[in-house]
C-alpha positions as CSV (number, residue, x, y, z in Angstrom):
1,M,0.1,-0.2,-0.1
2,T,1.4,3.6,-0.7
3,S,2.4,5.6,2.1
4,P,0.2,9.2,2.3
5,L,3.2,10.6,2.7
6,I,4.6,9.9,-0.9
7,S,1.5,10.3,-2.2
8,L,0.9,13.8,-0.9
9,I,4.3,14.9,-2.8
10,T,4.3,12.9,-6.1
11,S,0.8,12.3,-6.7
12,F,-0.6,14.3,-9.8
13,T,-1.8,17.1,-8.3
14,S,-1.5,20.7,-8.8
15,R,1.3,21.4,-6.5
16,R,3.6,18.1,-7.6
17,I,6.2,18.5,-5.2
18,A,8.8,15.8,-6.6
19,E,8.2,12.6,-9.2
20,T,8.8,9.3,-8.9
21,V,10.7,8.7,-12.5
22,T,12.4,4.8,-13.6
23,P,15.4,5.2,-14.5
24,E,15.9,4.0,-18.0
25,W,19.7,5.3,-19.1
26,T,22.2,3.0,-18.0
27,L,25.9,4.4,-17.6
28,A,27.0,2.4,-20.8
29,E,24.7,4.6,-23.0
30,V,26.0,8.2,-21.8
31,V,29.0,9.5,-23.8
32,L,31.0,11.2,-21.0
33,P,35.0,12.8,-21.1
34,P,37.1,10.4,-20.0
35,Q,37.7,12.5,-16.6
36,T,33.7,13.0,-15.9
37,R,33.7,8.9,-16.5
38,R,36.1,8.3,-14.0
39,T,34.9,10.4,-11.4
40,L,31.4,9.4,-12.4
41,E,32.9,5.1,-11.6
42,Q,34.4,6.4,-8.1
43,A,31.3,8.1,-6.9
44,L,29.2,4.7,-7.9
45,A,32.1,2.7,-5.9
46,Q,31.5,4.8,-2.8
47,V,27.9,3.5,-3.0
48,H,29.0,0.1,-3.5
49,H,31.6,-0.4,-0.4
50,H,28.9,1.8,1.8
51,S,27.5,-1.1,3.6
52,L,31.1,-2.3,4.0
53,I,32.8,1.0,5.5
54,F,30.0,1.7,8.1
55,D,28.5,-1.8,8.8
56,R,31.2,-4.6,8.6
57,W,34.1,-2.5,9.3
58,G,32.1,-0.8,12.3
59,L,32.4,2.9,11.4
60,G,28.7,3.2,11.9
61,K,28.9,3.3,15.4
62,H,30.7,6.2,15.7
63,H,29.5,8.1,12.8
64,A,25.7,7.9,12.9
65,S,25.1,11.4,11.4
66,G,26.6,12.0,7.8
67,R,26.6,8.6,6.8
68,G,24.3,9.8,3.7
69,L,26.1,10.0,0.1
70,A,25.8,13.6,-1.5
71,F,26.8,14.1,-4.8
72,N,27.4,17.4,-6.7
73,F,27.1,17.1,-10.3
74,A,28.5,20.5,-11.7
75,G,28.9,22.0,-15.3
76,P,27.4,23.6,-18.5
77,P,23.6,22.6,-19.0
78,G,23.4,20.5,-21.8
79,T,26.3,17.8,-20.7
80,G,24.9,15.0,-19.1
81,K,23.7,15.9,-15.5
82,T,20.1,14.8,-15.1
83,I,20.9,11.9,-17.6
84,C,23.8,10.4,-15.3
85,A,21.8,11.0,-12.2
86,E,19.2,8.6,-13.9
87,A,21.9,6.2,-14.3
88,I,23.3,6.3,-11.2
89,A,19.7,5.5,-9.6
90,H,20.0,2.7,-12.5
91,A,22.8,1.2,-11.6
92,L,21.9,0.8,-8.5
93,G,18.1,-0.7,-8.7
94,K,16.6,2.3,-7.2
95,K,13.9,5.0,-8.2
96,L,15.0,8.1,-8.6
97,L,12.8,10.9,-6.3
98,V,13.1,14.3,-8.7
99,V,12.5,17.2,-6.6
100,D,10.9,20.2,-8.5
101,Y,12.0,23.1,-5.9
102,A,9.8,25.6,-7.6
103,E,7.0,23.5,-6.6
104,A,8.3,23.2,-3.6
105,E,9.0,26.9,-2.8
106,S,6.0,27.8,-1.1
107,M,4.4,31.6,-0.6
108,W,3.1,30.6,2.9
109,L,5.3,30.9,5.9
110,G,7.3,27.8,6.9
111,Q,6.0,26.2,4.4
112,T,8.7,25.3,2.5
113,P,11.2,23.4,4.5
114,K,8.4,21.2,5.5
115,N,7.9,20.5,1.7
116,I,12.0,19.9,1.6
117,V,11.4,17.5,4.6
118,A,8.8,16.1,3.2
119,T,11.4,15.0,-0.1
120,F,13.2,13.0,2.4
121,R,11.2,11.5,4.1
122,A,9.6,9.9,1.1
123,A,12.9,9.0,-0.4
124,V,13.2,7.1,3.0
125,E,10.2,5.2,2.3
126,Q,10.5,4.4,-1.5
127,N,14.4,4.0,-1.1
128,A,15.0,6.0,-3.9
129,V,17.5,8.3,-5.0
130,L,16.6,12.0,-4.2
131,F,17.5,14.4,-7.6
132,F,17.5,17.7,-7.0
133,D,17.6,19.6,-10.4
134,E,19.0,23.3,-10.4
135,A,20.1,23.0,-7.0
136,A,21.6,26.6,-6.5
137,A,17.8,27.5,-6.0
138,I,17.5,25.7,-3.0
139,A,21.4,25.9,-2.0
140,T,22.5,29.3,-2.7
141,R,24.6,31.1,0.3
142,R,22.6,32.2,3.1
143,S,22.0,36.2,4.0
144,T,23.7,38.3,6.2
145,G,23.5,41.8,7.8
146,V,20.2,43.1,6.8
147,I,17.7,40.3,6.8
148,L,14.4,41.1,4.7
149,P,11.1,38.2,5.6
150,H,12.2,36.9,2.5
151,D,15.7,35.7,3.5
152,R,14.8,34.6,6.8
153,E,12.4,31.8,5.1
154,S,15.3,31.3,2.5
155,N,17.9,30.8,5.3
156,L,15.3,28.6,7.1
157,T,15.2,26.8,3.9
158,I,18.7,26.3,3.8
159,N,19.3,25.2,7.4
160,V,16.5,22.7,7.5
161,L,18.6,21.0,4.0
162,L,21.9,20.5,5.2
163,R,20.3,19.3,9.1
164,E,18.3,16.4,6.7
165,L,21.6,15.9,4.6
166,E,23.0,15.3,7.9
167,A,20.6,13.1,9.2
168,F,19.8,11.3,6.0
169,N,21.7,7.7,4.8
170,G,20.5,7.5,1.3
171,I,21.9,8.7,-1.8
172,V,21.2,12.9,-2.8
173,I,22.5,14.5,-6.5
174,F,22.9,17.9,-6.4
175,A,22.7,19.2,-10.2
176,T,24.1,23.0,-11.2
177,N,25.7,25.2,-13.2
178,L,26.0,27.4,-11.0
179,A,28.2,25.8,-8.0
180,A,30.0,28.7,-6.9
181,N,26.5,30.2,-5.5
182,F,26.3,27.0,-3.3
183,D,26.5,27.9,0.7
184,P,29.9,26.9,2.3
185,A,28.4,24.5,4.4
186,F,27.1,22.2,1.7
187,K,31.2,21.5,0.8
188,R,31.4,19.7,3.8
189,R,28.3,17.8,3.5
190,I,29.1,16.8,-0.7
191,R,30.9,13.7,-0.5
192,T,32.1,13.8,-4.6
193,H,32.0,17.0,-7.0
194,V,31.6,15.9,-10.5
195,L,33.0,17.8,-12.9
196,F,30.7,17.5,-16.3
197,E,32.8,19.6,-19.1
198,M,31.8,20.0,-22.5
199,P,32.2,17.5,-25.0
200,G,35.3,16.8,-27.0
201,V,35.3,15.7,-30.5
202,E,35.1,11.8,-30.2
203,E,32.2,12.6,-27.8
204,R,30.7,15.0,-29.9
205,E,30.7,12.8,-32.8
206,R,29.4,9.8,-31.0
207,I,26.6,12.2,-29.5
208,W,25.6,12.8,-33.1
209,R,25.2,9.8,-34.7
210,L,23.2,8.2,-31.0
211,Q,20.8,10.7,-31.8
212,I,20.1,9.3,-35.1
213,H,17.8,5.8,-35.3
214,P,20.3,4.0,-37.3
215,K,17.4,2.0,-39.7
216,K,14.2,4.9,-39.7
217,T,16.1,7.9,-39.7
218,P,16.7,9.2,-43.8
219,L,20.1,10.3,-44.1
220,A,21.4,11.9,-47.2
221,L,24.7,10.7,-48.3
222,D,26.6,14.1,-48.0
223,V,26.2,13.8,-44.3
224,D,29.4,13.8,-42.1
225,F,28.9,13.8,-38.4
226,R,33.1,14.0,-37.9
227,R,32.8,17.2,-39.6
228,L,29.7,18.4,-37.6
229,A,31.7,17.4,-34.5
230,E,34.5,19.4,-35.4
231,R,33.3,22.5,-36.4
232,Y,31.0,22.9,-33.7
233,V,31.7,22.9,-30.2
234,V,28.2,22.4,-28.5
235,S,27.0,20.6,-25.3
236,G,25.1,17.3,-25.9
237,G,21.6,18.5,-25.0
238,D,22.2,21.5,-28.1
239,I,23.3,18.6,-30.6
240,K,19.8,16.6,-29.4
241,N,18.1,19.9,-30.2
242,A,19.9,20.5,-33.4
243,V,18.8,16.8,-34.6
244,I,15.3,17.6,-34.1
245,K,15.4,20.7,-35.6
246,A,17.1,19.3,-39.1
247,A,14.8,17.1,-39.0
248,V,11.7,19.3,-39.0
249,A,13.3,21.0,-41.7
250,A,13.7,18.8,-43.8
251,A,10.6,17.4,-43.1
252,A,8.8,20.6,-44.1
253,E,10.3,20.9,-47.6
254,P,8.0,20.1,-50.7
255,G,7.4,16.7,-51.7
256,P,6.6,12.6,-51.0
257,D,7.4,12.0,-47.7
258,L,9.4,8.6,-49.1
259,S,12.4,10.8,-51.1
260,K,13.3,13.4,-47.9
261,R,16.0,13.0,-46.2
262,I,17.8,14.8,-43.6
263,C,21.1,16.4,-45.4
264,Q,24.3,17.8,-44.0
265,R,23.0,21.3,-44.7
266,H,20.0,20.8,-42.6
267,F,22.3,19.7,-39.5
268,E,24.4,22.7,-40.2
269,C,21.4,25.3,-40.2
270,A,19.8,23.8,-37.1
271,T,23.3,23.8,-35.4
272,E,23.6,27.7,-36.2
273,E,20.0,28.4,-35.1
274,V,20.7,26.4,-31.9
275,L,23.9,28.4,-31.2
276,S,22.3,31.7,-32.2
277,A,19.8,31.3,-29.4
278,Q,22.4,30.6,-27.0
279,A,23.7,34.2,-27.5
280,I,20.4,36.0,-27.6
281,M,20.0,34.5,-24.0
282,Q,23.4,35.6,-23.4
283,Q,22.8,39.0,-24.0
284,S,19.2,39.1,-22.5
285,L,20.0,37.2,-19.3
286,F,23.7,37.2,-18.5
287,A,24.4,41.1,-19.5
288,E,26.5,43.3,-16.6
289,S,23.5,45.9,-16.7
290,V,21.6,44.8,-14.0
291,F,23.9,43.2,-11.0
292,P,27.0,42.8,-12.5
293,S,28.8,41.0,-9.5
294,A,27.8,37.2,-8.7
295,G,25.4,35.8,-6.4
296,P,22.3,37.5,-5.2
297,A,23.4,38.9,-2.1
298,S,25.5,41.0,-4.3
299,G,22.7,41.7,-5.7
300,W,20.8,42.8,-2.5
301,R,23.6,44.8,-1.7
302,M,22.9,46.7,-4.0
303,V,19.5,47.3,-3.9
304,E,19.7,48.3,-0.3
305,A,22.6,51.0,-1.2
306,R,20.3,52.2,-4.1
307,W,17.4,52.7,-1.5
308,R,19.6,54.5,1.3
309,T,20.6,56.9,-1.4
310,A,17.2,57.4,-2.1
311,I,16.1,57.6,1.4
312,I,19.1,60.0,2.0
313,M,18.5,62.6,-1.1
314,A,14.1,62.4,0.2
315,L,15.6,64.2,3.6
316,A,17.7,66.1,2.3
317,L,14.5,67.5,-0.2
318,A,12.4,67.7,2.5
319,G,14.7,69.8,4.7
320,I,15.1,72.0,2.0
321,A,11.6,72.3,1.3
322,F,11.2,73.0,5.5
323,V,13.6,75.9,5.4
324,A,12.2,77.4,2.6
325,A,8.3,77.4,4.1
326,L,10.0,78.6,7.4
327,V,11.6,81.7,5.5
328,A,8.4,82.0,3.7
329,V,6.4,82.5,7.1
330,A,9.1,84.8,7.9
331,L,8.4,87.2,5.0
332,A,4.9,87.3,5.5
333,L,5.0,88.3,8.9
334,L,7.4,90.9,8.7
335,R,5.4,92.2,5.9
């Protein structure tokens, strides 16, 4: 019988905090740079030896807390962090419990920390690997100095997450492309950091080929995946998007379906579109026009400084107006 707690946070309701995923990807199917794969295999070895170290070797008696395994998958978008989290769960024969922090975050005071606690309880009951995607949204640095209500709620959420990590004996995976924004307290609680780098030429060529169905996808004779891999330095996620765009462009051309083929020009144009979209996003989202300093704390300090300056200017103007009013009254009395 399904636990009421699991039903609460994983049911298909208007607020589905976490989703239970049955892993399909395996590590053998994931294309990774050699160093990333070695680090990932070492992380997996820690999981396999966990029982030996803490149970048979007796370290569990002296380390009642902090026995869980927390991993940080850090790297640019599209480099395979989410797929590898699924592959880790598959290798261990476990489900993957994916936390949607956008749903876990609540407008009600104190509810977000409770949602975080509920996800850990659900992971224990399901014996699942707990996965926080875009983890910088929850593990961000705690605010100091002038604390606003929102900052207090955020600090409380981080404190609860740190406490749950300390008490949790399972496996937690964080994935982020903003690891520098993590609160320093997570360094001690995260056992292994895995850097996901952009794939090299060899990896990119393999990824291009893996996106194509070997029997069903109609390719023109001029398709050269090696040339695409050498020409475009893109992530696996970018290659996936480019393949779909190329297929759409080829399918949209006039003529009978049986004669349609995906040509090299389709792949090249699609990849150019993907790169152009990235340039537009960088201009609109990452331009140094709003907050040039890194991290939300710096942004809040700038906001506070601007408000402080505005208040001082307002007080100065009020003082000038008050003096002008006194002078006007004095002149009126003298007349």
